[in-house]
N, CA, C and O of each residue as an XYZ file, in Angstrom:
308
protein
N     -60.776    -16.518      8.864
C     -61.028    -16.666      7.896
C     -59.988    -17.348      7.191
O     -58.867    -16.841      7.145
N     -60.279    -18.648      6.530
C     -59.259    -19.625      5.888
C     -59.528    -19.193      4.105
O     -60.532    -19.044      3.409
N     -58.173    -19.110      3.890
C     -58.138    -19.122      2.509
C     -57.607    -20.272      1.802
O     -56.484    -20.674      2.107
N     -58.224    -20.801      0.969
C     -58.169    -21.690     -0.076
C     -57.391    -21.301     -1.461
O     -57.672    -20.482     -2.336
N     -56.398    -22.135     -1.325
C     -55.119    -22.048     -2.801
C     -55.344    -23.092     -3.699
O     -55.587    -24.246     -3.346
N     -55.278    -22.757     -4.709
C     -55.468    -23.757     -5.808
C     -53.783    -24.160     -6.009
O     -52.848    -23.429     -5.682
N     -53.671    -25.571     -6.659
C     -52.277    -25.792     -7.034
C     -51.534    -24.734     -8.017
O     -50.346    -24.425     -8.114
N     -52.680    -24.305     -8.701
C     -51.861    -23.219     -9.688
C     -51.491    -22.104     -9.189
O     -50.497    -21.485     -9.567
N     -52.280    -21.741     -8.271
C     -51.668    -20.442     -7.432
C     -50.671    -20.671     -6.455
O     -50.024    -19.704     -6.051
N     -50.447    -21.815     -6.010
C     -49.152    -22.246     -5.170
C     -47.876    -22.623     -6.156
O     -46.729    -22.552     -5.715
N     -48.069    -22.911     -7.124
C     -46.994    -23.204     -8.293
C     -46.411    -21.561     -8.503
O     -45.242    -21.188     -8.407
N     -47.455    -20.848     -8.773
C     -47.318    -19.585     -9.323
C     -46.362    -18.923     -8.333
O     -45.327    -18.317     -8.609
N     -46.928    -19.161     -7.056
C     -46.049    -18.520     -6.137
C     -44.751    -18.757     -6.065
O     -43.922    -17.846     -6.065
N     -44.409    -20.174     -5.987
C     -43.334    -20.740     -5.841
C     -42.178    -20.096     -6.897
O     -41.079    -19.618     -6.619
N     -42.983    -20.301     -8.503
C     -41.949    -20.052     -9.692
C     -41.638    -18.560     -9.352
O     -40.513    -18.193     -9.691
N     -42.556    -17.494     -8.648
C     -42.496    -16.280     -8.727
C     -41.098    -16.019     -7.529
O     -40.299    -15.091     -7.656
N     -41.042    -17.044     -6.405
C     -40.112    -16.952     -5.476
C     -38.773    -17.326     -6.249
O     -37.815    -16.554     -6.260
N     -38.764    -18.517     -6.874
C     -37.653    -18.980     -7.480
C     -36.861    -17.808     -8.360
O     -35.671    -17.503     -8.285
N     -37.966    -17.209     -9.278
C     -37.120    -16.308    -10.161
C     -36.671    -14.809     -9.909
O     -35.903    -14.066    -10.519
N     -37.611    -14.619     -8.538
C     -37.022    -13.278     -8.122
C     -35.562    -13.487     -7.527
O     -34.702    -12.607     -7.581
N     -35.361    -14.770     -6.938
C     -34.170    -14.164     -6.006
C     -32.873    -14.578     -6.948
O     -32.948    -15.289     -7.951
N     -31.732    -14.015     -6.441
C     -30.826    -14.274     -7.164
C     -30.404    -15.704     -7.082
O     -30.706    -16.309     -6.053
N     -29.763    -16.316     -8.001
C     -29.215    -17.788     -7.789
C     -28.193    -18.155     -7.219
O     -27.454    -17.191     -7.018
N     -27.776    -19.127     -6.845
C     -26.397    -19.242     -5.724
C     -25.274    -19.050     -7.195
O     -24.424    -18.166     -7.089
N     -25.293    -19.576     -8.030
C     -24.496    -19.176     -9.386
C     -24.103    -17.554     -9.559
O     -23.029    -16.979     -9.736
N     -25.172    -17.198     -9.454
C     -24.897    -15.789     -9.773
C     -24.180    -14.890     -8.277
O     -23.560    -13.833     -8.164
N     -24.581    -15.790     -7.435
C     -23.844    -14.775     -5.958
C     -22.545    -15.578     -6.074
O     -21.619    -14.902     -5.625
N     -22.165    -16.708     -6.489
C     -20.766    -17.074     -6.250
C     -20.016    -16.051     -7.358
O     -18.916    -15.546     -7.131
N     -20.744    -15.836     -8.530
C     -19.619    -15.277     -9.494
C     -19.487    -13.938     -8.815
O     -18.399    -13.372     -8.709
N     -20.680    -13.419     -8.332
C     -20.080    -12.034     -7.682
C     -19.085    -12.263     -6.890
O     -18.025    -11.705     -7.173
N     -19.130    -12.948     -5.950
C     -18.303    -13.353     -4.793
C     -16.703    -13.258     -5.400
O     -15.777    -12.605     -4.919
N     -16.690    -14.133     -6.625
C     -15.546    -14.440     -7.260
C     -15.079    -13.380     -8.182
O     -13.948    -13.523     -8.646
N     -15.809    -12.281     -8.542
C     -15.722    -10.823     -9.665
C     -15.196    -10.062     -8.188
O     -14.236     -9.299     -8.290
N     -15.681    -10.222     -7.126
C     -15.005     -9.539     -5.897
C     -13.790     -9.613     -5.634
O     -12.933     -8.737     -5.514
N     -13.741    -11.075     -5.519
C     -12.135    -11.476     -4.985
C     -11.157    -11.086     -6.086
O     -10.000    -10.753     -5.829
N     -11.867    -11.159     -7.842
C     -10.622    -10.776     -8.596
C     -10.608     -9.260     -8.767
O      -9.717     -8.767     -9.459
N     -11.606     -8.413     -8.138
C     -11.181     -7.062     -8.041
C     -10.165     -6.620     -7.038
O      -9.201     -5.858     -7.108
N     -10.760     -7.441     -5.954
C      -9.376     -7.075     -4.838
C      -8.053     -7.608     -5.281
O      -7.128     -6.796     -5.298
N      -7.802     -8.880     -5.654
C      -6.504     -9.263     -6.281
C      -6.171     -8.017     -7.227
O      -5.207     -7.343     -6.866
N      -6.789     -7.651     -8.301
C      -6.312     -6.934     -8.942
C      -5.796     -5.432     -8.548
O      -4.845     -4.804     -9.013
N      -6.714     -5.077     -7.564
C      -6.266     -3.502     -6.736
C      -4.991     -4.203     -5.693
O      -4.077     -3.439     -5.381
N      -4.966     -5.070     -5.378
C      -3.548     -5.343     -4.777
C      -2.408     -5.434     -5.596
O      -1.280     -5.068     -5.265
N      -2.816     -6.066     -6.964
C      -1.718     -6.060     -7.968
C      -1.006     -4.675     -8.303
O       0.200     -4.427     -8.272
N      -2.211     -3.728     -8.674
C      -2.239     -2.676     -9.107
C      -1.097     -1.806     -8.083
O      -0.140     -1.111     -8.423
N      -1.620     -2.152     -6.694
C      -0.977     -1.170     -5.713
C       0.677     -1.598     -5.600
O       1.601     -0.827     -5.345
N       0.757     -2.969     -5.850
C       2.057     -3.501     -5.859
C       3.013     -2.942     -6.880
O       4.206     -2.737     -6.655
N       2.368     -2.700     -8.074
C       2.790     -2.124     -9.121
C       3.164     -0.735     -8.932
O       4.313     -0.385     -9.200
N       2.348      0.047     -8.520
C       2.809      1.527     -8.618
C       3.736      1.317     -7.259
O       4.666      2.124     -7.295
N       3.763      0.749     -6.448
C       4.738      0.680     -5.282
C       6.369      0.693     -5.847
O       7.394      1.338     -5.628
N       5.977     -0.312     -6.614
C       7.589     -0.906     -7.538
C       7.799      0.042     -8.448
O       9.015      0.115     -8.621
N       7.036      1.067     -9.347
C       7.108      2.277    -10.026
C       7.570      3.192     -9.177
O       8.561      3.812     -9.562
N       7.153      3.439     -8.179
C       7.597      4.600     -7.382
C       8.987      4.794     -6.841
O       9.697      5.788     -6.692
N       9.190      3.070     -6.513
C      10.816      2.703     -5.637
C      11.591      3.089     -7.183
O      12.429      3.990     -7.204
N      11.313      2.503     -8.163
C      12.115      2.592     -9.221
C      12.404      4.149     -9.702
O      13.559      4.473     -9.978
N      11.441      4.995     -9.783
C      11.641      6.425    -10.197
C      12.339      7.119     -8.863
O      12.886      8.220     -8.913
N      12.229      6.240     -7.554
C      13.114      7.125     -6.809
C      14.681      6.625     -6.778
O      15.645      7.271     -6.366
N      14.673      5.595     -7.204
C      16.222      5.047     -7.296
C      16.765      5.787     -8.649
O      17.824      6.413     -8.679
N      15.796      5.607     -9.877
C      16.086      6.595    -10.797
C      16.712      8.031    -10.453
O      17.773      8.506    -10.856
N      15.793      8.563     -9.630
C      16.226     10.130     -9.285
C      17.459     10.123     -8.492
O      18.405     10.848     -8.797
N      17.486      9.221     -7.346
C      18.721      9.229     -6.591
C      19.820      8.904     -7.727
O      20.746      9.713     -7.770
N      19.850      7.991     -8.524
C      20.955      7.752     -9.393
C      21.269      8.943    -10.122
O      22.350      9.513    -10.269
N      20.135      9.213    -10.548
C      20.746     10.749    -11.523
C      21.360     11.841    -10.684
O      22.274     12.560    -11.085
N      20.812     11.917     -9.521
C      21.480     12.837     -8.711
C      22.718     12.559     -8.372
O      23.592     13.425     -8.368
N      22.932     11.318     -8.049
C      24.296     11.065     -7.890
C      25.505     10.964     -9.048
O      26.729     11.091     -8.998
N      24.688     10.716     -9.959
C      25.635     11.057    -11.438
C      25.878     12.321    -11.861
O      26.888     12.566    -12.521
N      24.890     13.368    -11.498
C      25.082     14.758    -11.558
C      26.363     15.016    -10.780
O      27.438     15.409    -11.234
N      26.011     14.689     -9.383
C      27.149     15.358     -8.447
C      28.571     14.712     -8.807
O      29.566     15.434     -8.742
N      28.697     13.300     -9.206
C      29.908     13.230     -9.878
C      30.826     13.943    -10.619
O      32.011     14.252    -10.487
N      29.684     14.176    -11.690
C      30.306     14.990    -13.033
C      30.235     16.257    -12.507
O      30.839     16.972    -13.306
N      29.846     16.886    -11.644
C      30.267     18.552    -10.983
C      31.636     18.131    -10.451
O      32.625     18.831    -10.665
N      31.688     17.164     -9.866
C      33.031     17.057     -8.677
C      34.067     16.589    -10.150
O      35.207     17.041    -10.044
N      33.904     16.056    -11.002
C      34.983     15.746    -12.162
C      35.371     17.137    -12.674
O      36.518     17.563    -12.537
N      34.240     17.949    -13.361
C      34.545     19.327    -13.709
C      35.230     19.966    -12.626
O      36.268     20.493    -13.027
N      35.032     20.107    -11.425
C      35.904     20.804    -10.160
C      37.194     20.074    -10.417
O      38.074     20.799    -10.882
N      37.431     19.162    -10.280
C      38.806     18.595    -10.254
C      39.614     18.572    -11.237
O      40.782     18.252    -11.019
N      39.173     18.914    -12.598
C      39.769     18.639    -13.632
C      40.001     19.971    -13.841
O      41.048     20.151    -14.463
N      39.253     21.241    -13.475
C      39.766     22.641    -14.033
C      40.806     23.331    -12.893
O      41.327     24.424    -13.115
């Protein structure tokens, strides 16, 4: 059984296909946003690592300073 399609119905199908699928621009934008998200996560991880190292250095320095003060008091008394 052969179906007869009119030009109008073919155009409607074509327009439906075009409007229902995501455009290349939106796909690229999504890909760009994903890349931005990855960069943001990498940057956040780097900042967190730097902060952790800074806290650890500060903690170590504070302990060293405390031990020095204890030694100063111990030797002065």
